[in-house]
Structure formats: C-alpha cells, structure tokens
N, C-alpha and C positions, 0 to 999 in steps of 0.2 A: 504494499500500499504506499502511495506516495506520502511524504512527511505532511503536506498540507491537508490531505485527505484524513490522514491518521489524527492529526490534531482537531480538525472538525468533528470527527467521530467521537474523540474524547471528551470535547466540550459538550456534545449533544449528549452523551452518556451522563455527564455531571448534570446537565439541566434536567434530564429525565429522572434522575434520582431526587434532585431537589423538588421537583414538581410532584412526585409520587410518594414521598416520604410523609408520614404522619404529622410532621412538625407544621409550622405556618410560614415557611419559607416562600411558597408561591404569592402569598398576599404581600409580604414584606418586600419581595423583589420588584414589585411595581413602584416602590420608592426610589430605586436604583436607576439611574439613566440606562437606556436600552443598550448603549454601547458597552456598558460595564457588567451587565447581567451574566454573561457567560464566565466571566472571571470570578464574579462573587459566587456564582453556582458551583464553579471548580472548588473554590475554597470552602464552601459549605459542603460539598460532597466529601471532601477529605476530612474535614472535621467531624461530620456527621458519622462517617465510617469508623473513625477512631473511637468516637463516643460508643458506638455499637459494640465494638470489640470489647470496650471497658465495662459495660455494663448491660447488655442484652444477652438474653440466652442463658445457657446453663454450662458454659465452658468453665474449666477448672482456671483458678487464678493463674498458673503457670502458662497455659496456653493463651489467655488474654495478654499476658506480658509479652509472650513471644510475638503474637500478632501486632501488638503496639510497637515493640522494637522493629519489626519488619516494616511496618508503615512509616515509622520515623526515618528509617533508613532510605526510604523512597525520596525523601526530601533533598534537594540540591544542597550540597555542602554538609550534609550529615555525616558524621563520622564516629557512631556508637559501636 
C-alpha cells in the first residue's frame, strides 16, 4: 500500500474508533475545526486504546502492563 493511502486508512480507522466508542467524542469533535479532527481522532484512538488496556475486560495485571508497555513503545522517541 502506498504511504499516503496507508496514512489515510490509519486516520479513517482512528475516526471510526472515535465515532463508534461509547464515549462522547463524536459530539465533542464538532467543537474542533474540521481540518484538525483527524489528528484529534488519532490522539483519542491512541489514548482510548491505552485506557481500554488498563481497565477494560478481565486481563491479569501482568498482561495489562505488557500491552501498555508495547503501546508506549509505538510512540516516536519512546525507549522503554
């Protein structure tokens, strides 16, 4: 997949997650200028997923910490 297409697909997936999650992001996103919404949705998707790792479901603490560590390592400049 071409880099531009992959980036568009990634933003689309972040926006899908933001729109379909049970939080109120879809309402709040209308307060953000349209050109900024994909970027805000990407931040929301990253934080929402980290929060889900931390406190959703029935995973043992060790698995939650592993998932959060992996998620942190995906951030540019992260070196844990």
